[in-house]
Structures are given as C-alpha cells and as structure tokens.
VOVO-656579 format. One record per atom (N, C-alpha, C, CB): y, x negated, z negated; residue number from 1; atom name; residue in one letter. Coordinates in Angstrom, 3 decimals. Glycine has a CB too. Layout:
BEGIN
north=Y	east=X	up=Z	i=NUM	at=CA	aa=A
...
This chain:
BEGIN
north=52.242	east=34.986	up=13.983	i=1	at=N	aa=M
north=52.680	east=34.096	up=12.916	i=1	at=CA	aa=M
north=51.590	east=34.016	up=11.856	i=1	at=C	aa=M
north=54.018	east=34.582	up=12.298	i=1	at=CB	aa=M
north=51.236	east=32.816	up=11.434	i=2	at=N	aa=S
north=50.161	east=32.649	up=10.456	i=2	at=CA	aa=S
north=50.705	east=32.743	up=9.034	i=2	at=C	aa=S
north=49.447	east=31.302	up=10.665	i=2	at=CB	aa=S
north=49.843	east=33.160	up=8.153	i=3	at=N	aa=E
north=50.195	east=33.274	up=6.736	i=3	at=CA	aa=E
north=50.163	east=31.892	up=6.097	i=3	at=C	aa=E
north=49.227	east=34.243	up=5.995	i=3	at=CB	aa=E
north=51.145	east=31.579	up=5.291	i=4	at=N	aa=A
north=51.141	east=30.332	up=4.526	i=4	at=CA	aa=A
north=50.159	east=30.473	up=3.377	i=4	at=C	aa=A
north=52.567	east=29.983	up=3.998	i=4	at=CB	aa=A
north=49.520	east=29.386	up=3.018	i=5	at=N	aa=T
north=48.604	east=29.395	up=1.878	i=5	at=CA	aa=T
north=49.013	east=28.312	up=0.898	i=5	at=C	aa=T
north=47.138	east=29.191	up=2.337	i=5	at=CB	aa=T
north=48.579	east=28.506	up=-0.311	i=6	at=N	aa=H
north=48.809	east=27.539	up=-1.384	i=6	at=CA	aa=H
north=47.448	east=27.092	up=-1.875	i=6	at=C	aa=H
north=49.674	east=28.148	up=-2.556	i=6	at=CB	aa=H
north=47.313	east=25.810	up=-2.166	i=7	at=N	aa=E
north=46.006	east=25.241	up=-2.517	i=7	at=CA	aa=E
north=46.133	east=24.321	up=-3.728	i=7	at=C	aa=E
north=45.409	east=24.467	up=-1.321	i=7	at=CB	aa=E
north=45.120	east=24.376	up=-4.583	i=8	at=N	aa=A
north=45.024	east=23.459	up=-5.726	i=8	at=CA	aa=A
north=43.593	east=22.942	up=-5.801	i=8	at=C	aa=A
north=45.439	east=24.167	up=-7.070	i=8	at=CB	aa=A
north=43.442	east=21.667	up=-6.074	i=9	at=N	aa=T
north=42.129	east=21.080	up=-6.310	i=9	at=CA	aa=T
north=42.111	east=20.515	up=-7.723	i=9	at=C	aa=T
north=41.798	east=19.974	up=-5.254	i=9	at=CB	aa=T
north=41.111	east=20.925	up=-8.474	i=10	at=N	aa=I
north=40.961	east=20.497	up=-9.867	i=10	at=CA	aa=I
north=39.691	east=19.658	up=-9.944	i=10	at=C	aa=I
north=40.902	east=21.732	up=-10.860	i=10	at=CB	aa=I
north=39.819	east=18.443	up=-10.446	i=11	at=N	aa=S
north=38.679	east=17.544	up=-10.579	i=11	at=CA	aa=S
north=38.562	east=17.131	up=-12.042	i=11	at=C	aa=S
north=38.830	east=16.295	up=-9.651	i=11	at=CB	aa=S
north=37.373	east=17.366	up=-12.615	i=12	at=N	aa=T
north=37.122	east=17.022	up=-14.011	i=12	at=CA	aa=T
north=35.778	east=16.327	up=-14.121	i=12	at=C	aa=T
north=37.163	east=18.279	up=-14.912	i=12	at=CB	aa=T
north=35.599	east=15.545	up=-15.162	i=13	at=N	aa=T
north=34.315	east=14.870	up=-15.371	i=13	at=CA	aa=T
north=33.638	east=15.440	up=-16.609	i=13	at=C	aa=T
north=34.509	east=13.334	up=-15.513	i=13	at=CB	aa=T
north=32.299	east=15.475	up=-16.535	i=14	at=N	aa=H
north=31.506	east=16.084	up=-17.603	i=14	at=CA	aa=H
north=30.176	east=15.354	up=-17.728	i=14	at=C	aa=H
north=31.275	east=17.595	up=-17.331	i=14	at=CB	aa=H
north=29.648	east=15.321	up=-18.927	i=15	at=N	aa=A
north=28.322	east=14.740	up=-19.145	i=15	at=CA	aa=A
north=27.252	east=15.547	up=-18.409	i=15	at=C	aa=A
north=28.001	east=14.679	up=-20.654	i=15	at=CB	aa=A
north=27.466	east=16.850	up=-18.282	i=16	at=N	aa=D
north=26.516	east=17.740	up=-17.605	i=16	at=CA	aa=D
north=27.227	east=18.477	up=-16.474	i=16	at=C	aa=D
north=25.887	east=18.754	up=-18.609	i=16	at=CB	aa=D
north=27.722	east=17.741	up=-15.482	i=17	at=N	aa=A
north=28.551	east=18.329	up=-14.419	i=17	at=CA	aa=A
north=27.848	east=19.469	up=-13.682	i=17	at=C	aa=A
north=28.948	east=17.254	up=-13.422	i=17	at=CB	aa=A
north=26.581	east=19.298	up=-13.358	i=18	at=N	aa=R
north=25.863	east=20.357	up=-12.630	i=18	at=CA	aa=R
north=25.742	east=21.633	up=-13.473	i=18	at=C	aa=R
north=24.459	east=19.864	up=-12.222	i=18	at=CB	aa=R
north=25.519	east=21.474	up=-14.744	i=19	at=N	aa=V
north=25.399	east=22.637	up=-15.637	i=19	at=CA	aa=V
north=26.750	east=23.331	up=-15.774	i=19	at=C	aa=V
north=24.869	east=22.211	up=-17.034	i=19	at=CB	aa=V
north=27.815	east=22.554	up=-15.919	i=20	at=N	aa=V
north=29.153	east=23.142	up=-16.019	i=20	at=CA	aa=V
north=29.481	east=23.909	up=-14.741	i=20	at=C	aa=V
north=30.220	east=22.045	up=-16.281	i=20	at=CB	aa=V
north=29.219	east=23.318	up=-13.588	i=21	at=N	aa=A
north=29.491	east=23.992	up=-12.311	i=21	at=CA	aa=A
north=28.676	east=25.274	up=-12.178	i=21	at=C	aa=A
north=29.184	east=23.055	up=-11.135	i=21	at=CB	aa=A
north=27.429	east=25.228	up=-12.598	i=22	at=N	aa=A
north=26.580	east=26.424	up=-12.536	i=22	at=CA	aa=A
north=27.096	east=27.522	up=-13.466	i=22	at=C	aa=A
north=25.131	east=26.069	up=-12.899	i=22	at=CB	aa=A
north=27.609	east=27.126	up=-14.621	i=23	at=N	aa=A
north=28.158	east=28.107	up=-15.565	i=23	at=CA	aa=A
north=29.422	east=28.753	up=-15.016	i=23	at=C	aa=A
north=28.455	east=27.443	up=-16.914	i=23	at=CB	aa=A
north=30.186	east=28.025	up=-14.217	i=24	at=N	aa=L
north=31.415	east=28.554	up=-13.630	i=24	at=CA	aa=L
north=31.165	east=29.453	up=-12.426	i=24	at=C	aa=L
north=32.311	east=27.421	up=-13.226	i=24	at=CB	aa=L
north=30.062	east=29.231	up=-11.727	i=25	at=N	aa=A
north=29.793	east=29.911	up=-10.454	i=25	at=CA	aa=A
north=29.920	east=31.435	up=-10.495	i=25	at=C	aa=A
north=28.425	east=29.561	up=-9.999	i=25	at=CB	aa=A
north=29.423	east=32.118	up=-11.508	i=26	at=N	aa=P
north=29.535	east=33.589	up=-11.490	i=26	at=CA	aa=P
north=30.973	east=34.109	up=-11.484	i=26	at=C	aa=P
north=28.821	east=34.158	up=-12.682	i=26	at=CB	aa=P
north=31.908	east=33.335	up=-11.999	i=27	at=N	aa=D
north=33.301	east=33.767	up=-12.044	i=27	at=CA	aa=D
north=34.120	east=33.288	up=-10.847	i=27	at=C	aa=D
north=33.938	east=33.277	up=-13.311	i=27	at=CB	aa=D
north=33.541	east=32.425	up=-10.011	i=28	at=N	aa=N
north=34.271	east=31.951	up=-8.838	i=28	at=CA	aa=N
north=34.451	east=33.082	up=-7.838	i=28	at=C	aa=N
north=33.539	east=30.768	up=-8.183	i=28	at=CB	aa=N
north=35.607	east=33.105	up=-7.193	i=29	at=N	aa=T
north=35.893	east=34.110	up=-6.177	i=29	at=CA	aa=T
north=35.685	east=33.504	up=-4.792	i=29	at=C	aa=T
north=37.339	east=34.654	up=-6.328	i=29	at=CB	aa=T
north=35.848	east=34.321	up=-3.755	i=30	at=N	aa=D
north=35.727	east=33.819	up=-2.384	i=30	at=CA	aa=D
north=36.812	east=32.793	up=-2.054	i=30	at=C	aa=D
north=35.796	east=34.979	up=-1.395	i=30	at=CB	aa=D
north=37.871	east=32.766	up=-2.832	i=31	at=N	aa=A
north=38.971	east=31.828	up=-2.614	i=31	at=CA	aa=A
north=38.696	east=30.460	up=-3.228	i=31	at=C	aa=A
north=40.255	east=32.393	up=-3.185	i=31	at=CB	aa=A
north=37.516	east=30.294	up=-3.847	i=32	at=N	aa=M
north=37.209	east=29.055	up=-4.565	i=32	at=CA	aa=M
north=35.971	east=28.387	up=-3.982	i=32	at=C	aa=M
north=37.003	east=29.335	up=-6.063	i=32	at=CB	aa=M
north=36.016	east=27.058	up=-3.910	i=33	at=N	aa=T
north=34.830	east=26.281	up=-3.556	i=33	at=CA	aa=T
north=34.665	east=25.198	up=-4.614	i=33	at=C	aa=T
north=34.949	east=25.660	up=-2.111	i=33	at=CB	aa=T
north=33.426	east=25.007	up=-5.055	i=34	at=N	aa=T
north=33.129	east=24.020	up=-6.094	i=34	at=CA	aa=T
north=32.046	east=23.079	up=-5.602	i=34	at=C	aa=T
north=32.692	east=24.711	up=-7.411	i=34	at=CB	aa=T
north=32.231	east=21.804	up=-5.877	i=35	at=N	aa=A
north=31.242	east=20.787	up=-5.531	i=35	at=CA	aa=A
north=31.047	east=19.871	up=-6.724	i=35	at=C	aa=A
north=31.677	east=19.976	up=-4.277	i=35	at=CB	aa=A
north=29.842	east=19.323	up=-6.837	i=36	at=N	aa=V
north=29.519	east=18.357	up=-7.886	i=36	at=CA	aa=V
north=29.226	east=17.023	up=-7.217	i=36	at=C	aa=V
north=28.303	east=18.835	up=-8.758	i=36	at=CB	aa=V
north=29.836	east=15.967	up=-7.738	i=37	at=N	aa=D
north=29.602	east=14.622	up=-7.239	i=37	at=CA	aa=D
north=29.436	east=13.713	up=-8.449	i=37	at=C	aa=D
north=30.773	east=14.138	up=-6.307	i=37	at=CB	aa=D
north=28.179	east=13.427	up=-8.785	i=38	at=N	aa=G
north=27.912	east=12.626	up=-9.976	i=38	at=CA	aa=G
north=28.321	east=13.380	up=-11.220	i=38	at=C	aa=G
north=28.643	east=11.286	up=-9.905	i=38	at=CB	aa=G
north=29.269	east=12.821	up=-11.976	i=39	at=N	aa=D
north=29.717	east=13.494	up=-13.193	i=39	at=CA	aa=D
north=30.993	east=14.314	up=-12.971	i=39	at=C	aa=D
north=29.951	east=12.469	up=-14.291	i=39	at=CB	aa=D
north=31.404	east=14.459	up=-11.710	i=40	at=N	aa=A
north=32.641	east=15.182	up=-11.395	i=40	at=CA	aa=A
north=32.368	east=16.585	up=-10.854	i=40	at=C	aa=A
north=33.463	east=14.394	up=-10.382	i=40	at=CB	aa=A
north=33.170	east=17.528	up=-11.321	i=41	at=N	aa=V
north=33.194	east=18.883	up=-10.771	i=41	at=CA	aa=V
north=34.544	east=19.027	up=-10.086	i=41	at=C	aa=V
north=32.971	east=19.998	up=-11.892	i=41	at=CB	aa=V
north=34.533	east=19.348	up=-8.781	i=42	at=N	aa=R
north=35.774	east=19.539	up=-8.028	i=42	at=CA	aa=R
north=35.821	east=20.952	up=-7.496	i=42	at=C	aa=R
north=35.892	east=18.519	up=-6.872	i=42	at=CB	aa=R
north=36.861	east=21.662	up=-7.868	i=43	at=N	aa=T
north=37.038	east=23.033	up=-7.401	i=43	at=CA	aa=T
north=38.367	east=23.136	up=-6.669	i=43	at=C	aa=T
north=36.977	east=24.043	up=-8.582	i=43	at=CB	aa=T
north=38.309	east=23.708	up=-5.474	i=44	at=N	aa=T
north=39.508	east=23.959	up=-4.690	i=44	at=CA	aa=T
north=39.729	east=25.461	up=-4.634	i=44	at=C	aa=T
north=39.392	east=23.351	up=-3.259	i=44	at=CB	aa=T
north=40.964	east=25.856	up=-4.893	i=45	at=N	aa=I
north=41.350	east=27.258	up=-4.878	i=45	at=CA	aa=I
north=42.449	east=27.419	up=-3.834	i=45	at=C	aa=I
north=41.827	east=27.743	up=-6.297	i=45	at=CB	aa=I
north=42.282	east=28.378	up=-2.928	i=46	at=N	aa=V
north=43.268	east=28.652	up=-1.895	i=46	at=CA	aa=V
north=43.688	east=30.109	up=-2.016	i=46	at=C	aa=V
north=42.705	east=28.341	up=-0.472	i=46	at=CB	aa=V
north=44.975	east=30.334	up=-2.169	i=47	at=N	aa=R
north=45.512	east=31.697	up=-2.280	i=47	at=CA	aa=R
north=46.711	east=31.839	up=-1.352	i=47	at=C	aa=R
north=45.915	east=32.026	up=-3.751	i=47	at=CB	aa=R
north=47.026	east=33.056	up=-0.999	i=48	at=N	aa=E
north=48.146	east=33.316	up=-0.099	i=48	at=CA	aa=E
north=49.504	east=33.158	up=-0.777	i=48	at=C	aa=E
north=48.029	east=34.702	up=0.470	i=48	at=CB	aa=E
north=49.557	east=33.365	up=-2.079	i=49	at=N	aa=D
north=50.848	east=33.255	up=-2.764	i=49	at=CA	aa=D
north=50.723	east=32.364	up=-3.996	i=49	at=C	aa=D
north=51.371	east=34.653	up=-3.165	i=49	at=CB	aa=D
north=51.852	east=31.773	up=-4.362	i=50	at=N	aa=A
north=51.871	east=30.826	up=-5.475	i=50	at=CA	aa=A
north=51.518	east=31.496	up=-6.804	i=50	at=C	aa=A
north=53.242	east=30.171	up=-5.577	i=50	at=CB	aa=A
north=51.961	east=32.736	up=-7.002	i=51	at=N	aa=G
north=51.643	east=33.441	up=-8.244	i=51	at=CA	aa=G
north=50.150	east=33.684	up=-8.392	i=51	at=C	aa=G
north=52.385	east=34.763	up=-8.301	i=51	at=CB	aa=G
north=49.500	east=34.082	up=-7.307	i=52	at=N	aa=G
north=48.055	east=34.288	up=-7.328	i=52	at=CA	aa=G
north=47.305	east=32.989	up=-7.576	i=52	at=C	aa=G
north=47.593	east=34.908	up=-6.023	i=52	at=CB	aa=G
north=47.815	east=31.898	up=-6.983	i=53	at=N	aa=L
north=47.197	east=30.593	up=-7.197	i=53	at=CA	aa=L
north=47.313	east=30.193	up=-8.667	i=53	at=C	aa=L
north=47.852	east=29.524	up=-6.291	i=53	at=CB	aa=L
north=48.489	east=30.372	up=-9.239	i=54	at=N	aa=A
north=48.691	east=30.010	up=-10.645	i=54	at=CA	aa=A
north=47.766	east=30.816	up=-11.552	i=54	at=C	aa=A
north=50.158	east=30.235	up=-11.055	i=54	at=CB	aa=A
north=47.611	east=32.103	up=-11.280	i=55	at=N	aa=A
north=46.729	east=32.947	up=-12.096	i=55	at=CA	aa=A
north=45.275	east=32.505	up=-11.952	i=55	at=C	aa=A
north=46.874	east=34.431	up=-11.694	i=55	at=CB	aa=A
north=44.855	east=32.184	up=-10.724	i=56	at=N	aa=S
north=43.472	east=31.745	up=-10.505	i=56	at=CA	aa=S
north=43.195	east=30.413	up=-11.187	i=56	at=C	aa=S
north=43.182	east=31.630	up=-9.008	i=56	at=CB	aa=S
north=44.147	east=29.490	up=-11.109	i=57	at=N	aa=V
north=43.984	east=28.188	up=-11.770	i=57	at=CA	aa=V
north=43.894	east=28.379	up=-13.276	i=57	at=C	aa=V
north=45.157	east=27.236	up=-11.418	i=57	at=CB	aa=V
north=44.753	east=29.223	up=-13.827	i=58	at=N	aa=D
north=44.723	east=29.492	up=-15.261	i=58	at=CA	aa=D
north=43.370	east=30.063	up=-15.689	i=58	at=C	aa=D
north=45.849	east=30.460	up=-15.641	i=58	at=CB	aa=D
north=42.881	east=31.067	up=-14.974	i=59	at=N	aa=D
north=41.570	east=31.653	up=-15.291	i=59	at=CA	aa=D
north=40.462	east=30.608	up=-15.198	i=59	at=C	aa=D
north=41.263	east=32.827	up=-14.345	i=59	at=CB	aa=D
north=40.499	east=29.800	up=-14.137	i=60	at=N	aa=Y
north=39.482	east=28.772	up=-13.943	i=60	at=CA	aa=Y
north=39.480	east=27.788	up=-15.100	i=60	at=C	aa=Y
north=39.709	east=28.034	up=-12.626	i=60	at=CB	aa=Y
north=40.661	east=27.340	up=-15.527	i=61	at=N	aa=L
north=40.736	east=26.353	up=-16.612	i=61	at=CA	aa=L
north=40.213	east=26.912	up=-17.931	i=61	at=C	aa=L
north=42.172	east=25.880	up=-16.792	i=61	at=CB	aa=L
north=40.470	east=28.182	up=-18.194	i=62	at=N	aa=V
north=39.914	east=28.807	up=-19.405	i=62	at=CA	aa=V
north=38.391	east=28.819	up=-19.311	i=62	at=C	aa=V
north=40.464	east=30.260	up=-19.593	i=62	at=CB	aa=V
north=37.861	east=29.249	up=-18.167	i=63	at=N	aa=N
north=36.402	east=29.288	up=-17.990	i=63	at=CA	aa=N
north=35.801	east=27.888	up=-18.065	i=63	at=C	aa=N
north=36.041	east=29.942	up=-16.646	i=63	at=CB	aa=N
north=36.473	east=26.914	up=-17.501	i=64	at=N	aa=L
north=36.005	east=25.528	up=-17.530	i=64	at=CA	aa=L
north=35.929	east=25.009	up=-18.955	i=64	at=C	aa=L
north=36.922	east=24.634	up=-16.697	i=64	at=CB	aa=L
north=36.945	east=25.284	up=-19.744	i=65	at=N	aa=T
north=36.973	east=24.847	up=-21.138	i=65	at=CA	aa=T
north=35.797	east=25.432	up=-21.920	i=65	at=C	aa=T
north=38.299	east=25.249	up=-21.796	i=65	at=CB	aa=T
north=35.538	east=26.705	up=-21.709	i=66	at=N	aa=V
north=34.417	east=27.362	up=-22.402	i=66	at=CA	aa=V
north=33.090	east=26.778	up=-21.935	i=66	at=C	aa=V
north=34.442	east=28.892	up=-22.160	i=66	at=CB	aa=V
north=32.900	east=26.635	up=-20.627	i=67	at=N	aa=A
north=31.639	east=26.102	up=-20.096	i=67	at=CA	aa=A
north=31.368	east=24.702	up=-20.632	i=67	at=C	aa=A
north=31.670	east=26.078	up=-18.561	i=67	at=CB	aa=A
north=32.385	east=23.859	up=-20.645	i=68	at=N	aa=D
north=32.202	east=22.494	up=-21.143	i=68	at=CA	aa=D
north=31.887	east=22.487	up=-22.636	i=68	at=C	aa=D
north=33.453	east=21.654	up=-20.868	i=68	at=CB	aa=D
north=32.558	east=23.340	up=-23.399	i=69	at=N	aa=A
north=32.305	east=23.414	up=-24.844	i=69	at=CA	aa=A
north=30.886	east=23.889	up=-25.135	i=69	at=C	aa=A
north=33.315	east=24.351	up=-25.516	i=69	at=CB	aa=A
north=30.408	east=24.861	up=-24.387	i=70	at=N	aa=V
north=29.037	east=25.357	up=-24.576	i=70	at=CA	aa=V
north=28.035	east=24.257	up=-24.257	i=70	at=C	aa=V
north=28.772	east=26.600	up=-23.687	i=70	at=CB	aa=V
north=28.261	east=23.528	up=-23.162	i=71	at=N	aa=C
north=27.356	east=22.430	up=-22.803	i=71	at=CA	aa=C
north=27.356	east=21.351	up=-23.874	i=71	at=C	aa=C
north=27.751	east=21.826	up=-21.452	i=71	at=CB	aa=C
north=28.523	east=21.023	up=-24.404	i=72	at=N	aa=E
north=28.610	east=20.008	up=-25.455	i=72	at=CA	aa=E
north=27.894	east=20.464	up=-26.721	i=72	at=C	aa=E
north=30.076	east=19.688	up=-25.768	i=72	at=CB	aa=E
north=28.064	east=21.723	up=-27.089	i=73	at=N	aa=T
north=27.390	east=22.259	up=-28.277	i=73	at=CA	aa=T
north=25.874	east=22.240	up=-28.089	i=73	at=C	aa=T
north=27.872	east=23.699	up=-28.573	i=73	at=CB	aa=T
north=25.423	east=22.628	up=-26.907	i=74	at=N	aa=A
north=23.977	east=22.624	up=-26.631	i=74	at=CA	aa=A
north=23.428	east=21.201	up=-26.685	i=74	at=C	aa=A
north=23.681	east=23.256	up=-25.246	i=74	at=CB	aa=A
north=24.160	east=20.253	up=-26.132	i=75	at=N	aa=R
north=23.734	east=18.853	up=-26.139	i=75	at=CA	aa=R
north=23.672	east=18.327	up=-27.580	i=75	at=C	aa=R
north=24.698	east=17.984	up=-25.284	i=75	at=CB	aa=R
north=24.687	east=18.645	up=-28.382	i=76	at=N	aa=D
north=24.711	east=18.196	up=-29.773	i=76	at=CA	aa=D
north=23.584	east=18.825	up=-30.581	i=76	at=C	aa=D
north=26.056	east=18.526	up=-30.412	i=76	at=CB	aa=D
north=23.271	east=20.081	up=-30.310	i=77	at=N	aa=T
north=22.198	east=20.787	up=-31.014	i=77	at=CA	aa=T
north=20.848	east=20.179	up=-30.662	i=77	at=C	aa=T
north=22.213	east=22.290	up=-30.669	i=77	at=CB	aa=T
north=20.658	east=19.785	up=-29.388	i=78	at=N	aa=D
north=19.394	east=19.187	up=-28.974	i=78	at=CA	aa=D
north=19.172	east=17.814	up=-29.600	i=78	at=C	aa=D
north=19.345	east=19.074	up=-27.467	i=78	at=CB	aa=D
north=20.252	east=17.148	up=-30.001	i=79	at=N	aa=N
north=20.153	east=15.793	up=-30.544	i=79	at=CA	aa=N
north=19.998	east=15.768	up=-32.061	i=79	at=C	aa=N
north=21.372	east=14.998	up=-30.155	i=79	at=CB	aa=N
north=19.938	east=16.946	up=-32.680	i=80	at=N	aa=T
north=19.823	east=16.940	up=-34.143	i=80	at=CA	aa=T
north=18.410	east=17.234	up=-34.576	i=80	at=C	aa=T
north=20.774	east=17.954	up=-34.763	i=80	at=CB	aa=T
C-alpha cells in the first residue's frame, strides 16, 4: 500500500525573481522544489501529512516575505 501525499504549489511574482529564489534556497528542504520562470518563483512542497504540509508552507511564506523585502530594500537603496 502506498503512502498518500499532500502537495502545495506557491507561485509569486517578483522584480528580482532569481534573487528571491536564491535567497530561499538555503532553507528549502528535500520536500521542496523551486523554479524561476521570468518574474515568477514557483515552489512545490510535498509532504506525507497535511499538518507537515501546512507547517512547511507557513515557514516558506515567512521566508519568502523576508527575502522579497530584503530585495526591495536593496533595490531602493541602489536607486538613491
């Protein structure tokens, strides 16, 4: 009997998508795959249980928010 899995894909757009994805990479686990397509960052998370998936998505979104904010601050600083 095979184990059921739960999956979530999060797609966001960013002015510096490659930089945001690179900033997230150190915190990604083996259960996560991230790809960049133009200005989009798409991350898929697969976990065996719904609770683990929810926790991973929550952690990812916090890290994503920080990475995007840092990129925006750096971009704004370079333009002044």
